[in-house]
mmCIF file of the C-alpha atoms, coordinates in Angstrom:
data_MODEL
# 
_entry.id   MODEL 
# 
loop_
_atom_site.group_PDB 
_atom_site.id 
_atom_site.type_symbol 
_atom_site.label_atom_id 
_atom_site.label_alt_id 
_atom_site.label_comp_id 
_atom_site.label_asym_id 
_atom_site.label_entity_id 
_atom_site.label_seq_id 
_atom_site.pdbx_PDB_ins_code 
_atom_site.Cartn_x 
_atom_site.Cartn_y 
_atom_site.Cartn_z 
_atom_site.occupancy 
_atom_site.B_iso_or_equiv 
_atom_site.pdbx_formal_charge 
_atom_site.auth_seq_id 
_atom_site.auth_comp_id 
_atom_site.auth_asym_id 
_atom_site.auth_atom_id 
_atom_site.pdbx_PDB_model_num 
ATOM 1   C CA . UNK A 1 1   ? -16.474 -5.697  -11.836 1.00 0.00 ? 1   UNK A CA 1 
ATOM 2   C CA . UNK A 1 2   ? -18.874 -3.039  -13.010 1.00 0.00 ? 2   UNK A CA 1 
ATOM 3   C CA . UNK A 1 3   ? -19.666 -0.467  -10.366 1.00 0.00 ? 3   UNK A CA 1 
ATOM 4   C CA . UNK A 1 4   ? -23.074 0.290   -11.755 1.00 0.00 ? 4   UNK A CA 1 
ATOM 5   C CA . UNK A 1 5   ? -24.909 -2.870  -12.738 1.00 0.00 ? 5   UNK A CA 1 
ATOM 6   C CA . UNK A 1 6   ? -27.837 -1.702  -14.825 1.00 0.00 ? 6   UNK A CA 1 
ATOM 7   C CA . UNK A 1 7   ? -30.524 -3.890  -16.257 1.00 0.00 ? 7   UNK A CA 1 
ATOM 8   C CA . UNK A 1 8   ? -29.829 -4.680  -19.911 1.00 0.00 ? 8   UNK A CA 1 
ATOM 9   C CA . UNK A 1 9   ? -32.717 -4.356  -22.395 1.00 0.00 ? 9   UNK A CA 1 
ATOM 10  C CA . UNK A 1 10  ? -32.323 -6.454  -25.539 1.00 0.00 ? 10  UNK A CA 1 
ATOM 11  C CA . UNK A 1 11  ? -33.716 -6.134  -29.017 1.00 0.00 ? 11  UNK A CA 1 
ATOM 12  C CA . UNK A 1 12  ? -32.974 -7.343  -32.523 1.00 0.00 ? 12  UNK A CA 1 
ATOM 13  C CA . UNK A 1 13  ? -31.895 -5.414  -35.604 1.00 0.00 ? 13  UNK A CA 1 
ATOM 14  C CA . UNK A 1 14  ? -31.416 -6.639  -39.198 1.00 0.00 ? 14  UNK A CA 1 
ATOM 15  C CA . UNK A 1 15  ? -27.870 -5.526  -39.990 1.00 0.00 ? 15  UNK A CA 1 
ATOM 16  C CA . UNK A 1 16  ? -26.170 -5.737  -43.395 1.00 0.00 ? 16  UNK A CA 1 
ATOM 17  C CA . UNK A 1 17  ? -24.464 -8.902  -42.049 1.00 0.00 ? 17  UNK A CA 1 
ATOM 18  C CA . UNK A 1 18  ? -27.486 -10.649 -40.617 1.00 0.00 ? 18  UNK A CA 1 
ATOM 19  C CA . UNK A 1 19  ? -29.610 -10.174 -37.518 1.00 0.00 ? 19  UNK A CA 1 
ATOM 20  C CA . UNK A 1 20  ? -27.950 -8.841  -34.374 1.00 0.00 ? 20  UNK A CA 1 
ATOM 21  C CA . UNK A 1 21  ? -29.018 -8.836  -30.770 1.00 0.00 ? 21  UNK A CA 1 
ATOM 22  C CA . UNK A 1 22  ? -28.290 -5.444  -29.218 1.00 0.00 ? 22  UNK A CA 1 
ATOM 23  C CA . UNK A 1 23  ? -28.303 -4.929  -25.475 1.00 0.00 ? 23  UNK A CA 1 
ATOM 24  C CA . UNK A 1 24  ? -28.599 -1.496  -23.908 1.00 0.00 ? 24  UNK A CA 1 
ATOM 25  C CA . UNK A 1 25  ? -27.926 -0.641  -20.268 1.00 0.00 ? 25  UNK A CA 1 
ATOM 26  C CA . UNK A 1 26  ? -29.239 2.831   -19.577 1.00 0.00 ? 26  UNK A CA 1 
ATOM 27  C CA . UNK A 1 27  ? -27.868 4.855   -22.505 1.00 0.00 ? 27  UNK A CA 1 
ATOM 28  C CA . UNK A 1 28  ? -24.877 2.559   -23.154 1.00 0.00 ? 28  UNK A CA 1 
ATOM 29  C CA . UNK A 1 29  ? -24.485 -0.316  -25.595 1.00 0.00 ? 29  UNK A CA 1 
ATOM 30  C CA . UNK A 1 30  ? -23.662 -3.339  -23.453 1.00 0.00 ? 30  UNK A CA 1 
ATOM 31  C CA . UNK A 1 31  ? -23.992 -6.157  -26.000 1.00 0.00 ? 31  UNK A CA 1 
ATOM 32  C CA . UNK A 1 32  ? -23.999 -6.680  -29.758 1.00 0.00 ? 32  UNK A CA 1 
ATOM 33  C CA . UNK A 1 33  ? -23.853 -10.177 -31.217 1.00 0.00 ? 33  UNK A CA 1 
ATOM 34  C CA . UNK A 1 34  ? -24.922 -11.867 -34.420 1.00 0.00 ? 34  UNK A CA 1 
ATOM 35  C CA . UNK A 1 35  ? -27.769 -14.366 -34.113 1.00 0.00 ? 35  UNK A CA 1 
ATOM 36  C CA . UNK A 1 36  ? -29.561 -16.887 -36.274 1.00 0.00 ? 36  UNK A CA 1 
ATOM 37  C CA . UNK A 1 37  ? -32.545 -15.864 -38.419 1.00 0.00 ? 37  UNK A CA 1 
ATOM 38  C CA . UNK A 1 38  ? -34.864 -18.194 -36.481 1.00 0.00 ? 38  UNK A CA 1 
ATOM 39  C CA . UNK A 1 39  ? -33.998 -16.502 -33.205 1.00 0.00 ? 39  UNK A CA 1 
ATOM 40  C CA . UNK A 1 40  ? -34.517 -13.064 -34.741 1.00 0.00 ? 40  UNK A CA 1 
ATOM 41  C CA . UNK A 1 41  ? -37.969 -14.036 -36.023 1.00 0.00 ? 41  UNK A CA 1 
ATOM 42  C CA . UNK A 1 42  ? -39.206 -14.835 -32.513 1.00 0.00 ? 42  UNK A CA 1 
ATOM 43  C CA . UNK A 1 43  ? -37.699 -11.783 -30.781 1.00 0.00 ? 43  UNK A CA 1 
ATOM 44  C CA . UNK A 1 44  ? -40.050 -8.995  -29.759 1.00 0.00 ? 44  UNK A CA 1 
ATOM 45  C CA . UNK A 1 45  ? -39.669 -5.779  -31.761 1.00 0.00 ? 45  UNK A CA 1 
ATOM 46  C CA . UNK A 1 46  ? -38.161 -2.846  -29.872 1.00 0.00 ? 46  UNK A CA 1 
ATOM 47  C CA . UNK A 1 47  ? -38.327 0.387   -31.889 1.00 0.00 ? 47  UNK A CA 1 
ATOM 48  C CA . UNK A 1 48  ? -35.617 2.076   -29.800 1.00 0.00 ? 48  UNK A CA 1 
ATOM 49  C CA . UNK A 1 49  ? -33.230 -0.815  -30.545 1.00 0.00 ? 49  UNK A CA 1 
ATOM 50  C CA . UNK A 1 50  ? -34.122 -0.651  -34.259 1.00 0.00 ? 50  UNK A CA 1 
ATOM 51  C CA . UNK A 1 51  ? -33.301 3.093   -34.308 1.00 0.00 ? 51  UNK A CA 1 
ATOM 52  C CA . UNK A 1 52  ? -30.021 2.429   -32.500 1.00 0.00 ? 52  UNK A CA 1 
ATOM 53  C CA . UNK A 1 53  ? -29.178 -0.392  -34.938 1.00 0.00 ? 53  UNK A CA 1 
ATOM 54  C CA . UNK A 1 54  ? -29.719 1.971   -37.865 1.00 0.00 ? 54  UNK A CA 1 
ATOM 55  C CA . UNK A 1 55  ? -27.270 4.434   -36.312 1.00 0.00 ? 55  UNK A CA 1 
ATOM 56  C CA . UNK A 1 56  ? -24.702 1.757   -35.498 1.00 0.00 ? 56  UNK A CA 1 
ATOM 57  C CA . UNK A 1 57  ? -24.699 0.279   -39.000 1.00 0.00 ? 57  UNK A CA 1 
ATOM 58  C CA . UNK A 1 58  ? -25.008 3.558   -40.939 1.00 0.00 ? 58  UNK A CA 1 
ATOM 59  C CA . UNK A 1 59  ? -21.238 3.786   -41.383 1.00 0.00 ? 59  UNK A CA 1 
ATOM 60  C CA . UNK A 1 60  ? -18.059 1.995   -40.380 1.00 0.00 ? 60  UNK A CA 1 
ATOM 61  C CA . UNK A 1 61  ? -18.131 1.379   -36.635 1.00 0.00 ? 61  UNK A CA 1 
ATOM 62  C CA . UNK A 1 62  ? -16.772 4.007   -34.306 1.00 0.00 ? 62  UNK A CA 1 
ATOM 63  C CA . UNK A 1 63  ? -17.050 2.886   -30.716 1.00 0.00 ? 63  UNK A CA 1 
ATOM 64  C CA . UNK A 1 64  ? -16.448 6.458   -29.581 1.00 0.00 ? 64  UNK A CA 1 
ATOM 65  C CA . UNK A 1 65  ? -19.718 7.501   -31.222 1.00 0.00 ? 65  UNK A CA 1 
ATOM 66  C CA . UNK A 1 66  ? -21.709 5.378   -28.757 1.00 0.00 ? 66  UNK A CA 1 
ATOM 67  C CA . UNK A 1 67  ? -21.366 5.041   -25.001 1.00 0.00 ? 67  UNK A CA 1 
ATOM 68  C CA . UNK A 1 68  ? -20.310 1.484   -24.206 1.00 0.00 ? 68  UNK A CA 1 
ATOM 69  C CA . UNK A 1 69  ? -20.660 -0.555  -21.040 1.00 0.00 ? 69  UNK A CA 1 
ATOM 70  C CA . UNK A 1 70  ? -18.121 -3.336  -21.263 1.00 0.00 ? 70  UNK A CA 1 
ATOM 71  C CA . UNK A 1 71  ? -16.614 -5.496  -18.535 1.00 0.00 ? 71  UNK A CA 1 
ATOM 72  C CA . UNK A 1 72  ? -13.391 -7.431  -18.840 1.00 0.00 ? 72  UNK A CA 1 
ATOM 73  C CA . UNK A 1 73  ? -9.974  -8.020  -17.372 1.00 0.00 ? 73  UNK A CA 1 
ATOM 74  C CA . UNK A 1 74  ? -7.396  -5.244  -17.600 1.00 0.00 ? 74  UNK A CA 1 
ATOM 75  C CA . UNK A 1 75  ? -5.719  -7.164  -20.461 1.00 0.00 ? 75  UNK A CA 1 
ATOM 76  C CA . UNK A 1 76  ? -9.010  -7.530  -22.344 1.00 0.00 ? 76  UNK A CA 1 
ATOM 77  C CA . UNK A 1 77  ? -9.727  -3.835  -21.818 1.00 0.00 ? 77  UNK A CA 1 
ATOM 78  C CA . UNK A 1 78  ? -6.327  -2.935  -23.351 1.00 0.00 ? 78  UNK A CA 1 
ATOM 79  C CA . UNK A 1 79  ? -7.017  -5.174  -26.347 1.00 0.00 ? 79  UNK A CA 1 
ATOM 80  C CA . UNK A 1 80  ? -10.515 -3.765  -26.887 1.00 0.00 ? 80  UNK A CA 1 
ATOM 81  C CA . UNK A 1 81  ? -9.271  -0.185  -26.605 1.00 0.00 ? 81  UNK A CA 1 
ATOM 82  C CA . UNK A 1 82  ? -6.555  -0.934  -29.185 1.00 0.00 ? 82  UNK A CA 1 
ATOM 83  C CA . UNK A 1 83  ? -9.161  -2.503  -31.489 1.00 0.00 ? 83  UNK A CA 1 
ATOM 84  C CA . UNK A 1 84  ? -11.142 0.738   -31.420 1.00 0.00 ? 84  UNK A CA 1 
ATOM 85  C CA . UNK A 1 85  ? -8.040  2.619   -32.594 1.00 0.00 ? 85  UNK A CA 1 
ATOM 86  C CA . UNK A 1 86  ? -7.784  0.604   -35.836 1.00 0.00 ? 86  UNK A CA 1 
ATOM 87  C CA . UNK A 1 87  ? -9.265  2.783   -38.594 1.00 0.00 ? 87  UNK A CA 1 
ATOM 88  C CA . UNK A 1 88  ? -12.131 1.437   -40.677 1.00 0.00 ? 88  UNK A CA 1 
ATOM 89  C CA . UNK A 1 89  ? -10.866 -0.194  -43.848 1.00 0.00 ? 89  UNK A CA 1 
ATOM 90  C CA . UNK A 1 90  ? -7.593  -1.274  -42.223 1.00 0.00 ? 90  UNK A CA 1 
ATOM 91  C CA . UNK A 1 91  ? -6.498  -4.481  -40.563 1.00 0.00 ? 91  UNK A CA 1 
ATOM 92  C CA . UNK A 1 92  ? -3.699  -5.518  -38.216 1.00 0.00 ? 92  UNK A CA 1 
ATOM 93  C CA . UNK A 1 93  ? -2.391  -8.929  -37.259 1.00 0.00 ? 93  UNK A CA 1 
ATOM 94  C CA . UNK A 1 94  ? -2.891  -10.478 -33.844 1.00 0.00 ? 94  UNK A CA 1 
ATOM 95  C CA . UNK A 1 95  ? 0.868   -10.127 -33.285 1.00 0.00 ? 95  UNK A CA 1 
ATOM 96  C CA . UNK A 1 96  ? 0.876   -6.453  -34.248 1.00 0.00 ? 96  UNK A CA 1 
ATOM 97  C CA . UNK A 1 97  ? -2.017  -5.761  -31.908 1.00 0.00 ? 97  UNK A CA 1 
ATOM 98  C CA . UNK A 1 98  ? -0.111  -7.554  -29.127 1.00 0.00 ? 98  UNK A CA 1 
ATOM 99  C CA . UNK A 1 99  ? 2.881   -5.290  -29.783 1.00 0.00 ? 99  UNK A CA 1 
ATOM 100 C CA . UNK A 1 100 ? 0.657   -2.196  -29.763 1.00 0.00 ? 100 UNK A CA 1 
ATOM 101 C CA . UNK A 1 101 ? -0.591  -2.987  -26.269 1.00 0.00 ? 101 UNK A CA 1 
ATOM 102 C CA . UNK A 1 102 ? 2.919   -3.690  -24.966 1.00 0.00 ? 102 UNK A CA 1 
ATOM 103 C CA . UNK A 1 103 ? 2.633   -7.500  -24.853 1.00 0.00 ? 103 UNK A CA 1 
ATOM 104 C CA . UNK A 1 104 ? 4.577   -8.626  -27.945 1.00 0.00 ? 104 UNK A CA 1 
ATOM 105 C CA . UNK A 1 105 ? 4.412   -12.337 -27.058 1.00 0.00 ? 105 UNK A CA 1 
ATOM 106 C CA . UNK A 1 106 ? 0.682   -12.391 -26.414 1.00 0.00 ? 106 UNK A CA 1 
ATOM 107 C CA . UNK A 1 107 ? -0.762  -12.837 -29.918 1.00 0.00 ? 107 UNK A CA 1 
ATOM 108 C CA . UNK A 1 108 ? -2.818  -15.865 -28.834 1.00 0.00 ? 108 UNK A CA 1 
ATOM 109 C CA . UNK A 1 109 ? -4.092  -14.029 -25.758 1.00 0.00 ? 109 UNK A CA 1 
ATOM 110 C CA . UNK A 1 110 ? -5.069  -11.120 -28.023 1.00 0.00 ? 110 UNK A CA 1 
ATOM 111 C CA . UNK A 1 111 ? -7.034  -13.606 -30.137 1.00 0.00 ? 111 UNK A CA 1 
ATOM 112 C CA . UNK A 1 112 ? -8.743  -14.924 -27.012 1.00 0.00 ? 112 UNK A CA 1 
ATOM 113 C CA . UNK A 1 113 ? -9.646  -11.375 -25.924 1.00 0.00 ? 113 UNK A CA 1 
ATOM 114 C CA . UNK A 1 114 ? -11.085 -10.726 -29.372 1.00 0.00 ? 114 UNK A CA 1 
ATOM 115 C CA . UNK A 1 115 ? -13.211 -13.835 -28.965 1.00 0.00 ? 115 UNK A CA 1 
ATOM 116 C CA . UNK A 1 116 ? -14.515 -12.547 -25.600 1.00 0.00 ? 116 UNK A CA 1 
ATOM 117 C CA . UNK A 1 117 ? -15.608 -9.208  -27.073 1.00 0.00 ? 117 UNK A CA 1 
ATOM 118 C CA . UNK A 1 118 ? -19.331 -8.830  -26.303 1.00 0.00 ? 118 UNK A CA 1 
ATOM 119 C CA . UNK A 1 119 ? -19.836 -5.731  -28.430 1.00 0.00 ? 119 UNK A CA 1 
ATOM 120 C CA . UNK A 1 120 ? -19.065 -6.971  -31.942 1.00 0.00 ? 120 UNK A CA 1 
ATOM 121 C CA . UNK A 1 121 ? -18.834 -4.434  -34.752 1.00 0.00 ? 121 UNK A CA 1 
ATOM 122 C CA . UNK A 1 122 ? -18.474 -1.422  -32.408 1.00 0.00 ? 122 UNK A CA 1 
ATOM 123 C CA . UNK A 1 123 ? -15.371 -2.964  -30.851 1.00 0.00 ? 123 UNK A CA 1 
ATOM 124 C CA . UNK A 1 124 ? -14.064 -4.075  -34.255 1.00 0.00 ? 124 UNK A CA 1 
ATOM 125 C CA . UNK A 1 125 ? -12.382 -7.422  -33.645 1.00 0.00 ? 125 UNK A CA 1 
ATOM 126 C CA . UNK A 1 126 ? -13.153 -8.213  -37.296 1.00 0.00 ? 126 UNK A CA 1 
ATOM 127 C CA . UNK A 1 127 ? -10.212 -5.923  -38.220 1.00 0.00 ? 127 UNK A CA 1 
ATOM 128 C CA . UNK A 1 128 ? -7.649  -8.366  -36.798 1.00 0.00 ? 128 UNK A CA 1 
ATOM 129 C CA . UNK A 1 129 ? -6.193  -10.923 -39.207 1.00 0.00 ? 129 UNK A CA 1 
ATOM 130 C CA . UNK A 1 130 ? -3.687  -13.761 -39.157 1.00 0.00 ? 130 UNK A CA 1 
ATOM 131 C CA . UNK A 1 131 ? 0.039   -13.195 -39.694 1.00 0.00 ? 131 UNK A CA 1 
ATOM 132 C CA . UNK A 1 132 ? -0.075  -15.189 -42.947 1.00 0.00 ? 132 UNK A CA 1 
ATOM 133 C CA . UNK A 1 133 ? -2.557  -12.726 -44.442 1.00 0.00 ? 133 UNK A CA 1 
ATOM 134 C CA . UNK A 1 134 ? -5.550  -15.008 -43.925 1.00 0.00 ? 134 UNK A CA 1 
ATOM 135 C CA . UNK A 1 135 ? -8.671  -13.793 -42.179 1.00 0.00 ? 135 UNK A CA 1 
ATOM 136 C CA . UNK A 1 136 ? -7.969  -15.681 -38.988 1.00 0.00 ? 136 UNK A CA 1 
ATOM 137 C CA . UNK A 1 137 ? -10.772 -16.685 -36.704 1.00 0.00 ? 137 UNK A CA 1 
ATOM 138 C CA . UNK A 1 138 ? -14.060 -14.947 -36.097 1.00 0.00 ? 138 UNK A CA 1 
ATOM 139 C CA . UNK A 1 139 ? -16.740 -16.041 -33.668 1.00 0.00 ? 139 UNK A CA 1 
ATOM 140 C CA . UNK A 1 140 ? -19.483 -15.573 -36.278 1.00 0.00 ? 140 UNK A CA 1 
ATOM 141 C CA . UNK A 1 141 ? -17.614 -17.082 -39.230 1.00 0.00 ? 141 UNK A CA 1 
ATOM 142 C CA . UNK A 1 142 ? -15.023 -16.059 -41.764 1.00 0.00 ? 142 UNK A CA 1 
ATOM 143 C CA . UNK A 1 143 ? -17.640 -15.314 -44.419 1.00 0.00 ? 143 UNK A CA 1 
ATOM 144 C CA . UNK A 1 144 ? -19.231 -12.674 -42.214 1.00 0.00 ? 144 UNK A CA 1 
ATOM 145 C CA . UNK A 1 145 ? -15.793 -11.273 -41.302 1.00 0.00 ? 145 UNK A CA 1 
ATOM 146 C CA . UNK A 1 146 ? -14.876 -10.981 -44.992 1.00 0.00 ? 146 UNK A CA 1 
ATOM 147 C CA . UNK A 1 147 ? -18.199 -9.265  -45.753 1.00 0.00 ? 147 UNK A CA 1 
ATOM 148 C CA . UNK A 1 148 ? -17.695 -6.792  -42.908 1.00 0.00 ? 148 UNK A CA 1 
ATOM 149 C CA . UNK A 1 149 ? -14.200 -5.881  -44.075 1.00 0.00 ? 149 UNK A CA 1 
ATOM 150 C CA . UNK A 1 150 ? -15.358 -5.500  -47.696 1.00 0.00 ? 150 UNK A CA 1 
ATOM 151 C CA . UNK A 1 151 ? -18.283 -3.309  -46.626 1.00 0.00 ? 151 UNK A CA 1 
ATOM 152 C CA . UNK A 1 152 ? -15.977 -1.056  -44.590 1.00 0.00 ? 152 UNK A CA 1 
ATOM 153 C CA . UNK A 1 153 ? -13.483 -0.823  -47.442 1.00 0.00 ? 153 UNK A CA 1 
ATOM 154 C CA . UNK A 1 154 ? -16.290 0.176   -49.800 1.00 0.00 ? 154 UNK A CA 1 
ATOM 155 C CA . UNK A 1 155 ? -17.563 2.890   -47.431 1.00 0.00 ? 155 UNK A CA 1 
ATOM 156 C CA . UNK A 1 156 ? -14.057 4.236   -46.748 1.00 0.00 ? 156 UNK A CA 1 
ATOM 157 C CA . UNK A 1 157 ? -13.290 4.234   -50.486 1.00 0.00 ? 157 UNK A CA 1 
ATOM 158 C CA . UNK A 1 158 ? -16.330 6.413   -51.188 1.00 0.00 ? 158 UNK A CA 1 
ATOM 159 C CA . UNK A 1 159 ? -15.443 8.953   -48.498 1.00 0.00 ? 159 UNK A CA 1 
# 
């Protein structure tokens, strides 16, 4: 459990992949999820969240560039930390990620931990793919996952 439960302030930002709800607790990003256009249209505008969104989506995600407040089980924490170590423009399979965290038989549990990630994009679960080379699952749809990977590859290719 989090030692320091801070109030989370939410706002909406129009990312390259559709509107996102960003939650901030103190100075830390505590939530980032994709939402429907209709929900974004009714959300109050928060200029601080818009500025943060611009920073977050200015380049491939680097969780280390932003303080994060994330709660999860020790297993989930290991998975999320390993996700942050995958370089932009690269992907790994669920099985490979399971091996990287020392749980080689836990590919499905890795997938479940990816699905429980509450800070999408910054904790880049979109970089994990299926063993057969397919995109695998993604909470916000395979089309968005494909667009995110293509965008990262384009940015990395220009660097």
